C-alpha positions in Angstrom: 149.3 3.2 -7.0 153.0 4.2 -6.9 155.7 1.7 -7.2 157.1 0.2 -3.9 160.8 -0.3 -4.4 162.7 -3.4 -3.2 165.7 -2.8 -0.9 168.2 -5.6 -0.4 169.9 -5.8 3.0 173.0 -8.0 3.2 172.4 -10.2 6.2 174.5 -11.4 9.1 175.6 -15.0 9.4 174.2 -16.3 12.7 176.2 -18.9 14.4 174.4 -21.9 16.0 174.3 -20.4 19.5 172.6 -17.1 18.4 169.0 -18.3 18.0 167.3 -20.9 20.2 166.4 -24.1 18.4 168.5 -23.1 15.3 171.5 -25.3 16.0 172.6 -25.1 12.4 172.8 -21.2 12.6 171.1 -19.0 10.1 171.0 -15.5 8.5 169.4 -12.4 9.7 169.4 -8.6 10.2 168.6 -6.4 13.2 165.0 -5.2 13.1 165.7 -1.4 13.2 167.3 -1.5 9.7 164.2 -3.3 8.3 161.8 -1.1 10.2 163.5 2.2 9.0 163.2 1.1 5.4 159.6 0.1 5.9 158.8 3.5 7.4 160.3 5.1 4.3 157.9 3.1 2.1 160.3 0.4 0.8 160.0 -3.4 0.7 162.9 -5.4 2.1 164.6 -8.7 1.3 167.6 -10.2 3.0 170.6 -11.1 0.9 172.7 -13.8 2.6 176.5 -14.2 1.9 177.7 -17.3 0.1 174.9 -17.6 -2.5 175.6 -18.6 -6.1 175.7 -16.1 -8.9 177.5 -12.9 -9.7 177.1 -9.7 -7.9 175.3 -8.3 -10.9 172.8 -11.2 -10.8 172.2 -10.7 -7.1 171.7 -7.0 -7.6 169.5 -7.3 -10.7 166.1 -7.6 -9.0 166.9 -5.0 -6.4 166.1 -1.3 -6.6 168.4 -0.3 -3.8 171.0 -1.7 -1.5 171.7 -1.4 2.2 174.9 -2.6 3.8 174.4 -2.9 7.6 176.7 -3.1 10.6 178.4 -6.2 11.8 181.8 -7.8 12.4 185.2 -6.5 11.3 186.4 -6.4 7.7 189.3 -8.9 7.2 192.4 -6.7 7.6 194.1 -8.5 4.8 191.6 -6.8 2.5 193.4 -3.4 3.1 196.9 -4.7 3.7 197.0 -4.7 7.5 198.0 -7.5 9.8 195.7 -9.4 12.1 195.1 -7.8 15.5 194.0 -9.2 18.9 190.9 -6.9 18.8 189.3 -8.5 15.7 185.8 -9.9 16.0 183.2 -11.4 13.7 185.3 -11.6 10.5 183.2 -13.2 7.7 185.2 -13.6 4.5 182.0 -14.6 2.5 180.3 -11.4 3.6 183.3 -9.3 2.7 183.4 -11.0 -0.7 179.7 -10.3 -1.4 179.6 -6.8 -0.1 182.7 -5.6 -1.9 181.4 -7.2 -5.2 177.9 -5.7 -4.7 179.4 -2.2 -4.1 181.3 -2.3 -7.4 178.2 -3.6 -9.2 176.0 -1.0 -7.6 178.4 1.7 -8.6 178.4 0.5 -12.2 174.6 0.3 -12.4 174.0 3.5 -10.4 171.9 1.5 -7.9 171.3 3.7 -4.8 173.2 2.4 -1.8 173.3 3.3 1.9 176.2 1.9 3.9 176.0 1.9 7.7 178.9 1.4 10.2 180.6 -1.7 9.0 179.0 -1.0 5.7 180.9 2.3 5.4 184.1 0.6 6.3 183.5 -2.0 3.6 182.7 0.8 1.2 186.1 2.5 1.9 188.0 -0.8 1.6 186.2 -1.7 -1.6 187.6 1.4 -3.3 191.1 1.0 -2.1 190.9 2.7 1.3 192.3 1.6 4.6 191.0 1.3 8.2 192.2 2.0 11.7 192.0 -1.6 13.1 191.3 -0.4 16.7 190.2 3.2 17.4 190.9 3.0 21.2 194.6 2.7 20.3 194.5 5.9 18.2 195.6 8.9 20.3 193.2 11.9 20.5 189.9 10.3 19.6 186.7 10.7 21.6 184.9 7.5 22.6 183.1 5.9 19.7 181.9 2.8 21.5 183.5 -0.7 21.3 181.1 -3.5 20.2 183.2 -6.3 21.8 182.9 -4.4 25.1 179.2 -3.8 24.5 179.7 0.0 24.9 178.2 2.8 22.8 178.6 6.6 22.5 176.5 9.5 21.4 178.4 12.4 19.7 177.9 15.0 17.0 178.8 14.7 13.3 179.2 17.9 11.3 178.1 17.4 7.6 180.0 19.1 4.8 178.2 22.0 3.4 176.7 21.2 0.0 177.2 17.5 0.3 174.5 14.9 -0.2 174.6 14.1 3.5 173.7 17.8 4.2 171.0 17.7 1.5 169.4 14.6 3.0 169.6 15.6 6.7 169.2 19.4 6.3 170.4 20.2 9.7 173.5 21.4 11.5 175.5 19.0 13.6 173.8 15.6 13.8 173.4 13.8 17.1 174.6 10.3 16.3 174.8 7.0 18.2 177.9 4.9 17.6 179.5 1.6 18.6 182.4 0.8 16.4 186.0 0.2 17.2 187.3 0.6 13.6 187.3 3.6 11.4 188.5 5.2 8.1 192.2 5.8 7.9 193.1 6.5 4.2 190.1 7.4 2.1 189.4 5.2 -0.9 189.6 6.3 -4.6 186.6 8.2 -5.8 185.2 8.7 -2.3 184.8 12.1 -0.6 184.6 12.6 3.2 181.4 14.6 4.0 181.1 14.3 7.8 183.4 14.3 10.8 183.2 13.9 14.5 184.9 16.6 16.7 188.1 14.6 16.9 188.5 14.7 13.1 187.5 11.1 12.4 185.7 10.6 9.1 182.1 9.8 9.8 180.5 9.9 6.3 181.7 9.1 2.8 180.1 9.7 -0.6 180.9 8.3 -4.0 182.1 11.2 -6.1 179.9 12.1 -9.1 180.4 14.9 -11.7 176.9 16.4 -11.0 175.8 16.1 -7.4 172.2 16.9 -8.4 171.9 14.4 -11.2 169.1 12.0 -10.1 170.3 9.2 -12.3 174.0 9.3 -11.2 175.4 7.0 -8.6 174.0 7.8 -5.1 176.2 5.9 -2.6 176.4 7.3 0.9 178.2 5.8 3.9 177.7 6.8 7.5 179.8 5.5 10.4 177.2 5.8 13.1 173.9 3.9 13.5 171.0 6.0 12.2 168.6 3.1 12.4 168.7 3.2 16.2 167.3 6.7 16.5 165.5 7.1 13.2 162.0 6.4 14.7 162.1 9.7 16.6 164.8 11.7 14.7 163.7 13.0 11.4 167.2 13.7 10.2 168.3 10.1 10.8 165.2 8.7 9.2 165.8 10.9 6.2 168.8 8.7 5.2 166.4 5.8 4.7 163.8 8.0 3.1 166.4 9.1 0.5 167.5 5.6 -0.2 163.9 4.5 -0.8 163.0 7.6 -2.8 165.9 7.1 -5.3 165.2 3.4 -5.5 161.6 4.2 -6.4 162.7 6.6 -9.2 165.0 3.9 -10.6 162.7 1.0 -10.1 159.7 2.7 -11.7 161.4 3.6 -14.9 160.8 1.6 -18.1 163.6 -0.7 -19.0 164.4 -3.2 -21.7 162.9 -5.9 -19.5 159.8 -3.8 -18.5 159.1 -1.4 -21.4 156.2 0.4 -19.7 157.1 2.3 -16.5 155.5 1.8 -13.1 155.0 5.3 -11.9 151.5 6.8 -11.4 149.6 7.5 -14.7 150.0 11.1 -16.0 148.7 13.1 -18.9 148.9 16.6 -20.3 146.0 18.9 -20.3 145.2 21.9 -22.5 145.6 25.3 -20.8 143.0 25.8 -18.1 141.9 29.4 -17.1 141.4 28.2 -13.5 145.0 27.4 -12.9 145.9 31.0 -11.7 143.0 31.0 -9.2 143.9 27.5 -8.0 147.4 28.8 -7.3 146.0 31.8 -5.4 144.0 29.5 -3.2 147.0 27.4 -2.3 149.1 30.5 -1.8 146.6 31.8 0.7 146.7 28.5 2.6 150.5 28.6 2.7 150.6 32.2 3.9 148.3 31.3 6.7 150.3 28.3 7.7 153.8 29.7 7.3 153.4 33.3 8.2 156.6 35.4 7.9 158.6 32.3 7.2 157.4 32.5 3.6 159.4 35.4 2.2 157.8 35.0 -1.2 155.4 32.5 -2.9 155.4 32.1 -6.6 153.5 30.2 -9.2 156.0 28.2 -11.2 156.0 25.3 -13.6 154.0 24.9 -16.8 150.7 25.9 -15.3 152.2 29.3 -14.6 152.8 30.0 -18.3 149.6 31.3 -20.1 148.7 29.1 -23.1 151.0 26.2 -22.2 149.7 22.7 -22.0 150.7 20.9 -18.7 150.0 18.2 -16.3 147.1 19.7 -14.3 149.2 20.0 -11.1 149.8 23.4 -9.6 153.5 24.0 -8.8 154.1 26.5 -6.0 157.5 27.7 -5.0 157.9 29.0 -1.4 161.1 30.9 -0.6 162.4 30.8 3.0 165.3 32.5 4.7 166.8 29.1 5.9 166.2 25.5 5.2 167.1 24.7 8.9 165.3 23.7 11.0 163.3 21.5 8.7 160.4 21.3 11.2 159.7 25.0 10.7 158.1 24.3 7.3 157.5 20.5 7.3 155.2 20.5 10.3 152.9 23.3 9.0 152.7 21.9 5.5 151.9 18.4 6.8 149.2 20.1 8.9 147.7 21.2 5.6 147.6 17.7 4.3 150.9 17.8 2.2 153.2 14.8 2.0 156.8 15.7 2.5 159.5 14.1 0.4 163.2 14.6 1.1 165.4 16.1 -1.7 168.5 14.0 -1.4 170.5 16.1 -3.9 169.9 19.8 -3.2 170.6 21.4 0.1 168.3 24.4 -0.8 165.1 22.5 -1.8 162.5 20.2 -0.3 159.4 18.8 -2.0 155.7 18.4 -0.9 152.7 17.0 -2.7 149.0 16.8 -2.1 146.5 14.7 -4.0 142.8 15.3 -4.7 141.1 11.9 -5.2 143.2 9.9 -7.7 145.0 13.0 -9.1 148.0 14.9 -8.0 146.6 18.4 -7.1 149.6 20.5 -5.9 153.3 20.4 -5.7 155.1 22.7 -3.2 158.8 23.4 -3.6 160.3 25.0 -0.5 163.6 26.6 -1.4 166.2 28.9 0.1 165.6 32.6 -0.6 168.1 33.8 -3.2 169.2 30.2 -3.9 170.1 28.9 -7.3 167.1 26.7 -7.2 164.8 29.7 -6.7 166.5 31.8 -9.4 166.6 29.0 -12.0 162.9 28.2 -11.7 161.8 31.8 -11.8 164.0 32.5 -14.8 162.6 29.5 -16.7 159.0 30.6 -16.0 159.7 34.3 -17.0 161.5 33.3 -20.1 158.7 31.1 -21.4 156.2 33.9 -20.6 158.0 36.3 -22.9 159.4 34.0 -25.6 156.4 32.2 -27.3 158.5 30.3 -29.7 160.4 28.6 -26.9 157.2 28.0 -25.1 155.8 26.3 -28.2 158.9 24.2 -28.6 158.7 23.1 -24.9 155.0 22.2 -25.4 155.9 20.0 -28.4 158.8 18.3 -26.4 156.4 17.5 -23.6 153.8 16.0 -25.8 156.4 13.8 -27.5 157.9 12.7 -24.2 154.5 11.9 -22.7 153.7 9.7 -25.7 157.0 8.0 -25.6 157.0 7.3 -21.8 153.6 6.2 -20.6 153.5 5.4 -16.8 157.1 6.6 -16.6 156.8 10.2 -15.3 160.4 10.1 -13.9 161.9 9.5 -17.4 159.5 12.1 -18.8 160.7 14.6 -16.2 164.4 13.7 -16.7 164.3 14.0 -20.5 163.0 17.6 -20.2 166.1 18.5 -18.2 168.4 19.5 -21.1 165.8 21.8 -22.6 165.0 23.4 -19.2 168.7 23.9 -18.3 169.4 25.4 -21.7 166.7 28.0 -21.2 167.8 28.7 -17.6 171.4 29.2 -18.7 170.3 31.7 -21.4 167.9 33.5 -19.0 170.4 34.0 -16.1 173.4 36.3 -16.2 176.7 34.7 -17.2 178.3 32.8 -14.4 175.0 32.5 -12.4 173.3 29.6 -14.2 175.7 26.8 -13.4 174.4 24.1 -11.1 176.1 24.1 -7.7 
């Protein structure tokens, strides 16, 4: 059984008139946030403002963090004066969320910030806000919560960003109701999505390597993906990404839990049936994808003769475009594959299929001619023609498997330096860098 990560959702403070028979008030969160995390396979817990302990202590049992919508950030937090249009200011919630963002950044805890959450994210890192968007000339309607209005508009993701990797679409159709927005962008944050009027609609925490699965993954969106996620795969993907990365982090071995919590795995001696198993899967994929599949390759350790491997066949399918996602997700789900979003790479998506208790096949859909395609083919071909490096890789894998039982994510991560070193040697100079 795979690990089910725990996502903390910072809750609203409910005044005494919000819930019948709760005269003392309470704490809560709108159901769509919770339901979107549950659809993604995560557990949830509400994190109320005002509780004792440091932000690090609050964050410690959590695998991921979600900052939801709500009232305005206190303008004094970003050096602005009070305005007549303020509503729902909660200093305790501001305190908690700002502290949690800094703690999550330091601990690389995956974090998704929505609407108010993105505004808090910007302020936490030194940015400022427009206190009332209707007073800013030239903006399209974004909805005004105090007037109970909303708007639907498009957001254009930045090419190559994590937002683009997660959603894998062109312009996103987004539902908004916010009267504040990003003015000056905070330190270490990058705008990665805009509405047609130029307003920043997405922010990401800058990291040196966008594809490092252990680096900070902190993404803020100004709209409300939870409201349309049940029927919009691109919006649900934001929650899927949060839960996936939380699962990777939460299932790793730590000083507190020295044995990992991923599914068991083991290495097998070379099996002469691996090539024929690949061909059977390739035939299935050709039948399902037709001309969309420009090439289908056997990759990974089972594609290298004589190399021990986890007995899972890795298949790489190259397609002309990763958009629309439905063109390959729907046919592969029809074959019984489970789709998993790649929240780091815009040119890759991952699918898996189990046979009984064992993982049978991995399918990697990638862009034709992409760096992902070239690096994986280069690694395979190098090991096929350099037996000493293949032997060194086999030794490394056996050592890592022994050192990291039930921790397949650390096992995979620790192979990374060796794999990248081979790929850099195998590819022409200037081609092997990770984009």
